[in-house]
C-alpha positions as CSV (number, residue, x, y, z in Angstrom):
1,M,1.3,-12.0,-12.8
2,K,4.6,-10.2,-13.0
3,R,6.4,-13.1,-14.5
4,T,3.6,-13.5,-17.1
5,V,3.8,-9.9,-18.1
6,F,7.6,-10.2,-18.6
7,S,7.1,-13.4,-20.5
8,I,4.7,-11.8,-22.9
9,M,6.8,-8.7,-23.3
10,F,10.0,-10.5,-24.2
11,F,8.2,-13.1,-26.3
12,C,6.5,-10.3,-28.3
13,C,10.0,-8.8,-28.9
14,A,11.1,-12.2,-30.2
15,M,8.1,-12.4,-32.5
16,A,8.7,-8.9,-33.8
17,M,12.3,-9.8,-34.6
18,A,11.3,-13.0,-36.3
19,A,8.5,-11.4,-38.3
20,Q,11.0,-9.0,-39.9
21,N,13.1,-11.7,-41.5
22,T,13.2,-14.3,-44.1
23,V,15.8,-16.9,-43.0
24,T,17.9,-18.8,-45.5
25,V,18.5,-22.4,-44.6
26,K,21.8,-23.8,-46.0
27,F,22.3,-27.5,-46.2
28,Q,23.9,-30.3,-48.1
29,G,22.1,-33.2,-49.6
30,A,18.5,-33.5,-50.7
31,K,16.8,-31.8,-47.8
32,P,17.6,-30.0,-44.6
33,T,17.9,-31.7,-41.2
34,I,16.9,-30.3,-37.8
35,S,20.6,-29.3,-37.4
36,D,20.4,-27.1,-40.5
37,F,17.4,-25.3,-39.2
38,V,19.1,-24.7,-35.8
39,W,22.2,-23.3,-37.6
40,A,20.0,-21.0,-39.7
41,L,18.3,-19.6,-36.6
42,I,21.6,-19.2,-34.7
43,N,23.1,-17.3,-37.6
44,D,20.0,-15.1,-38.0
45,H,19.7,-14.5,-34.2
46,D,23.4,-13.4,-34.0
47,K,22.6,-10.8,-36.7
48,Q,19.4,-9.6,-35.0
49,A,21.0,-9.5,-31.5
50,A,23.7,-7.2,-32.8
51,E,21.0,-4.8,-34.1
52,E,18.5,-5.2,-31.3
53,E,20.4,-5.5,-28.0
54,E,17.4,-4.8,-25.9
55,C,15.9,-8.0,-27.3
56,A,18.8,-10.3,-26.2
57,D,17.3,-13.7,-25.3
58,E,19.3,-15.5,-22.6
59,S,17.6,-18.8,-23.3
60,F,18.6,-18.7,-26.9
61,F,22.2,-17.7,-26.0
62,G,22.3,-20.8,-23.8
63,L,21.2,-23.0,-26.7
64,E,23.7,-21.3,-29.0
65,A,26.6,-21.7,-26.6
66,A,25.8,-25.4,-26.0
67,W,25.3,-26.0,-29.8
68,K,28.7,-24.5,-30.7
69,Q,30.5,-26.3,-27.8
70,H,29.0,-29.6,-29.0
71,H,30.1,-29.1,-32.6
72,K,33.6,-28.2,-31.4
73,G,33.8,-31.3,-29.3
74,Q,33.9,-29.3,-26.1
75,K,32.3,-30.1,-22.8
76,L,29.0,-28.3,-22.1
77,G,28.7,-26.0,-19.2
78,E,27.7,-27.3,-15.8
79,G,24.0,-28.1,-15.7
80,S,23.6,-28.1,-19.4
81,T,22.5,-31.0,-21.7
82,L,21.9,-31.1,-25.4
83,T,19.9,-33.7,-27.3
84,I,20.1,-33.9,-31.1
85,D,17.8,-36.5,-32.7
86,T,18.3,-36.1,-36.4
87,K,16.2,-39.1,-37.3
88,N,13.1,-37.7,-35.5
89,G,13.9,-34.0,-36.4
90,Y,14.2,-32.9,-32.8
91,V,16.6,-30.9,-30.7
92,C,16.4,-30.1,-27.0
93,Y,18.7,-27.9,-24.8
94,E,18.2,-27.9,-21.0
95,Y,19.8,-26.0,-18.3
96,K,19.2,-27.2,-14.7
97,S,20.0,-25.4,-11.5
98,E,19.0,-25.7,-7.8
99,Y,18.2,-22.8,-5.6
100,G,16.4,-22.6,-2.2
101,G,15.5,-26.2,-2.3
102,S,13.9,-26.0,-5.8
103,V,15.1,-27.6,-9.0
104,N,14.7,-25.2,-11.9
105,V,14.9,-26.2,-15.6
106,V,15.0,-24.0,-18.7
107,R,14.1,-26.1,-21.7
108,V,14.6,-24.9,-25.3
109,D,13.3,-27.5,-27.9
110,L,12.8,-27.4,-31.7
111,C,11.2,-29.8,-34.1
112,Y,9.6,-29.7,-37.6
113,W,6.7,-31.3,-39.4
114,N,6.4,-32.1,-43.2
115,E,3.2,-30.4,-44.4
116,A,0.7,-32.3,-46.4
117,D,1.2,-30.2,-49.6
118,Q,4.8,-31.6,-49.7
119,K,6.0,-28.1,-50.5
120,H,6.6,-26.8,-47.0
121,K,7.9,-27.7,-43.5
122,L,6.7,-26.2,-40.2
123,L,9.4,-25.5,-37.6
124,A,8.6,-24.9,-34.0
125,Y,10.9,-23.1,-31.5
126,N,9.8,-23.5,-27.9
127,V,11.1,-22.1,-24.5
128,Q,9.6,-23.3,-21.2
129,C,10.7,-23.0,-17.6
130,Y,9.9,-25.6,-14.9
131,E,10.2,-25.6,-11.1
132,N,10.3,-29.0,-9.5
133,G,8.9,-30.5,-12.7
134,N,6.0,-28.1,-13.0
135,P,5.5,-25.2,-15.5
136,S,6.8,-21.9,-14.0
137,H,6.9,-19.0,-16.4
138,G,10.3,-17.4,-17.1
139,Q,10.7,-14.1,-18.9
140,F,11.6,-15.7,-22.3
141,D,9.0,-18.5,-22.4
142,G,7.0,-18.9,-25.6
143,L,6.3,-21.0,-28.6
144,I,6.8,-19.6,-32.2
145,F,6.6,-21.2,-35.6
146,Y,8.4,-20.8,-39.0
147,R,7.3,-22.1,-42.3
148,Y,10.0,-23.4,-44.6
149,N,9.6,-23.4,-48.4
150,N,11.2,-26.4,-50.0
151,A,11.6,-24.5,-53.4
152,T,13.1,-21.3,-52.1
153,K,15.1,-22.8,-49.2
154,K,13.9,-20.0,-46.9
155,M,11.7,-19.9,-43.9
156,T,9.5,-17.1,-42.5
157,F,7.7,-16.5,-39.2
158,V,4.0,-17.6,-39.2
159,E,1.2,-17.5,-36.6
160,S,0.6,-20.6,-34.7
161,P,-1.5,-22.8,-37.0
162,G,-4.9,-23.7,-35.8
163,F,-4.6,-22.6,-32.1
164,E,-3.6,-19.6,-30.0
165,V,-0.5,-19.9,-27.9
166,Q,-1.4,-19.2,-24.2
167,Y,0.9,-18.2,-21.3
168,G,-1.7,-18.6,-18.6
169,S,-5.2,-20.0,-18.0
170,G,-6.6,-16.7,-16.8
171,D,-7.2,-18.0,-13.3
172,G,-3.7,-18.4,-12.0
173,G,-2.6,-21.4,-14.1
174,D,0.7,-21.6,-16.0
175,V,0.6,-23.1,-19.5
176,A,3.5,-25.0,-21.1
177,Y,3.9,-26.8,-24.4
178,E,5.9,-29.9,-25.1
179,L,7.1,-30.6,-28.6
180,P,7.1,-34.2,-29.9
181,R,10.3,-36.1,-30.2
182,S,8.3,-39.0,-31.5
183,G,4.9,-38.8,-33.0
184,K,3.4,-35.5,-34.4
185,N,1.3,-34.0,-31.6
186,I,2.1,-31.2,-29.1
187,I,1.2,-31.7,-25.5
188,K,-0.3,-28.6,-23.7
189,T,0.0,-28.6,-19.9
190,T,-1.8,-26.2,-17.5
191,Y,-0.6,-26.2,-13.9
192,W,-2.1,-24.3,-11.0
193,P,0.6,-23.6,-8.4
194,K,-1.9,-23.0,-5.5
195,T,-3.8,-26.2,-5.9
196,H,-1.2,-28.3,-7.8
197,K,-3.9,-29.2,-10.3
198,V,-2.6,-30.4,-13.7
199,V,-4.6,-30.6,-16.9
200,K,-3.1,-32.0,-20.1
201,K,-4.5,-31.6,-23.6
202,T,-3.2,-32.8,-27.0
203,L,-2.8,-30.5,-30.0
204,V,-3.2,-33.0,-32.9
205,W,-1.4,-32.3,-36.2
206,N,-3.3,-33.0,-39.4
207,G,-0.7,-32.1,-42.0
208,S,-1.4,-28.3,-42.0
209,K,-2.5,-27.2,-38.6
210,F,-3.2,-28.4,-35.0
211,T,-6.6,-29.1,-33.3
212,E,-6.9,-29.2,-29.6
213,Q,-8.4,-32.3,-28.1
């Protein structure tokens, strides 16, 4: 319960920061890539973090550090990996550590979808923690969305389209979301630590929103 409360508190802080801003996406060529979206978020996050120190997000700082190290040709920190899949519009940063016999992973992933109106793109930013491969809420866990306008080259925070983001099942289960590297659908996993029960559902993308199946 305590971890869930902290997760909600810090995630609400992140949403409040996101909701205050229109983020400009700078790019070369005909359209932005996933890297352009990540750079836009990093630049905006740096500005916001300087103004709102109490909202400092360690998971994002981990992504930012790895991102900048990668683009400078430097070796990533121990336990860190960074995947940049430009073709599929997907980025994933992971930090793995071991403590007390457990393997802990913090995963930050981003991807985007082209909307059916051909005027917008939907960008997802997702933070999830895992312990021994199972969802285990950390204080910065959460899934948020931005809508990018092709004409203005700006993106703004939007509510999750078609579903409500959950942090727990209400009966002791932890909920995690997995963004697609291939395909278009989000996988929602609910894990109950006491019984080790796992339930997976698919959030199906229809060009404008998701429907849970």
